[in-house]
N, C-alpha and C positions, 0 to 999 in steps of 0.2 A: 352820579353820577350825569354828566350834560350831553345835551343831542349830540348827536352826531354829527358832522356840517358835511357837504357833498363834496363830490368830488369833480369838480366841471373842468370844461376844458385845457381850457389855461392852465388848471393843477396837472392832468393829465402831460402837456405839453411840456412844464417845467421838467417834469418827474422823467419822461423818456427822456429829453436831451440832458439831466446828469447823469444818463447809463452809460454817456461816452467818458464819464469820469472815475470809472466806477475803479481803474489799477490809476491812477493817478494818488495814490495816498497807502500805497503797497508795505502793509509791513510785515515779518517774520511770528507777530506772536497772532493777528484775528486775518491775517493775509488781505483779503479785497474786502474790509467787511465797513471801514469809515468809508469806502467808495459808496458801498451797499446803502450803506446810515443818510449818505449826501443824496441819496436817488430818493430813497424814502420820505426825506422832509417834511418835502412841501404838503404830501399825502398824508403822514400822519399828526401835522402841525390841522390842517382841515379836519380829518376823524377824529381824532379829541381836541376839542378848544378846553378842556380842563386838564393847565400842566401837572394834576397827580393820577393822572390818565395817562397823559403822551408823555408820560417820568416811565409809569409801567409798561408800556406800549415801546417806548428806545430800548428797556430792556431785553426784549426780542432779538433784537440787531444790533447785541452789545459782543455776542460768541463768531465763530469762527465764519468767517466765508469764504468761497474760493470756489469758483467756475471758468467754464473761459467766455469768452465775452462777451460774445457772438450771443449765449444766452442771453445775460444779464436783462436785459430789455424786458423779455418770458418771463422770466421768474418775475421781475419787479413788478410785472401785470398782473400773475398770481394774486404774491405776495399785498398788491393792494386790495385786491378782491376779496382776499380772503380778510382780512381789516378793516374790509367795510363790514362785513358779517360779522364779526367779531363786535366791533364798535358798537351794533345791534343789539348783542346777547345773542346773535342767534348758532355762532360758535360759540365754543370755548377758545380761550387764547392760546393750549397747550397744542391746538390743532398744526397752528404754523411750526413750531419748532419742530414736529411729526413730520413737515414736509420736506423743510429748513434740511431733515438728518440722516433724508434718503435722497431724494429729487436733485437735492444740487451737486452731489457730488457724484450722480447715477450721469445729470449731463455732460458735466465735470467730460466724462471718459469717454460720453459719443461729442463729443466738440471737440476733443484734441485728435479724436478717430476720424473726425470727417472735416471741418475744420482744417485743423491744423495740420494733419497727417496726408489728408487728400487733397483737400478742394487748393488751398494754397499752395501746394504743390504743383500742381496743374497749372495756377497760375499762372508762376515763375517760369515751369517748361514751356509754358506755349509761348509770355514774351517773350524768353530766350531764343526759341527757334523762329517765331515770326524777324525779331531784332536779328540773327546768324543769318537771314535771310535775305537780310534789306527791308520787312515790310515795317516801315516805323509807324506808320500811321495805324496797319492796322492793331497792331500792340497799345498802341494809345488807346485804339475802341476796343481791347478786347477788358486793357484795365480799365478806361471810364466803366465798361458794359456790366464786368462782376463787381467793382464797385457798388454803381447804382445797384443791383441785382441786392448785391447785403444786407444796402442802408434798408432795403423793400424786406427785405425778413426779416430784419430785429422791427423794423415800425409792424409788419402782419402780425410776429410774433408776441407783443406788446401786445394790442389790440384782442388779440386771441385772447392769451393769457388771463387779459381783463373783462374780458366781458363776458368768461367761461368758466374760468377760476383751478379749479383743483382738477374740472374735467377736463380742460383743454389736454392734460399731458396721455389722455386715450387719443388726442388728435393727434401728435407728434407720436407717439407709437406706430402710425397706421403709416408712416412716412419711411420707414425702414431707413434711418440712415446710417446705420452700422452696417448694410448691404451694400447699398448707394457707393459706401465709401473706397469697399473693395474692390469694386466696379474702377473707381476712380482711380487707386491705383495698381490695376493693369493697365489702363489707358497711361495712366506716369512711367511704368515699364516699357512704352510701346515709342512714349517721345521723349524719353531719354534717348533709345536707340535712333531718333531722327534725326536730337540734337550729335547723337557722336556720329553720327554720321554726313551731317554739316559740317564739323569742326576735323573732323580725318582729317589730321596731315597728308598729302595725296605724296611726297616728297619721300617721305618716312617707311623704313624699314618692318612691314611684319611683322616680323618677328622682334623685335626693340621693342614695337610698340605694343604686343603680346604683352611681353617683358611688365614693360611699365605698369599695364593694368594688370599684373595678378601681382607685381609689391602693391598697389593700393587696397585689392581687396587683401593680401594678407595681413596690410598693417590695421586694416579695417576690421576684420576676426579679431586680430590682436584686442582690439580695442574692448569691443562689443562682447564678445562671445568668452575671451581669456582675460579679462578684466587685468592687461598689463599697462601698465604705468604711462601713461597719455605723454608727456614732454620726452621720454624716453623712444615713443614713439615717433614723436615728430623728430627728434634728433637725427631718429633713422630713416624718415623720409626724405627728412634736408639732405641728407648723404647720400640716399640709392637717389636724387634727383641729379646731385654734382659726377657722379660714376655715371650717369645717365648721358650727362650733355658733354663729359669725358672723351666717352663711345663716340660720342657721334662728331666731335674733334677728330 
């Protein structure tokens, strides 16, 4: 076996930047596998100079991979740390498969809950409230701040994963992102009330407005809970909207 190469700063930077393309070649078979392999390529090329060893390492990244994109830099950092130990024969190569089969999908659920279901919704509602209030520059500033914060999160977790390896999962667990996501959802509900208050049509009959809200809630319940045909629900929504306009006219 050839002596593994070193992962210098240039290789780490190239690897991190490739994490932004994890979803560029999404497939129904491997999901984000191609994007993960693209991100890992600089590190694997340095760690396994022997072609036979490199081919064996590549096999570990040809299986299904799917997680929230914000977690990919963190996971790639962990994978690089483990591959460095595997290349030096300090860890068995089966250890990486064990990590991928458990941690990846767990973090995917956490990412969907915190980032997808809470933080980005908070971002959207805050922006909508600010724009409705005529505060365009404040909305731009909020967007820029959160954009920088999210990229700082990606860089920080990438470094954390690479430096600590598998032990970095303990640090992530202590952040309690699931409960923070629940708190954000409560805040999002309050922001939604604020947005409704801002766009409330002052000249509309309260009973007509309540009826419209009831129709929307009923259609949402029918779609989410009763599993009704969505095309039929869209048709009913259009019919209800036309009827609502006819009443007002």
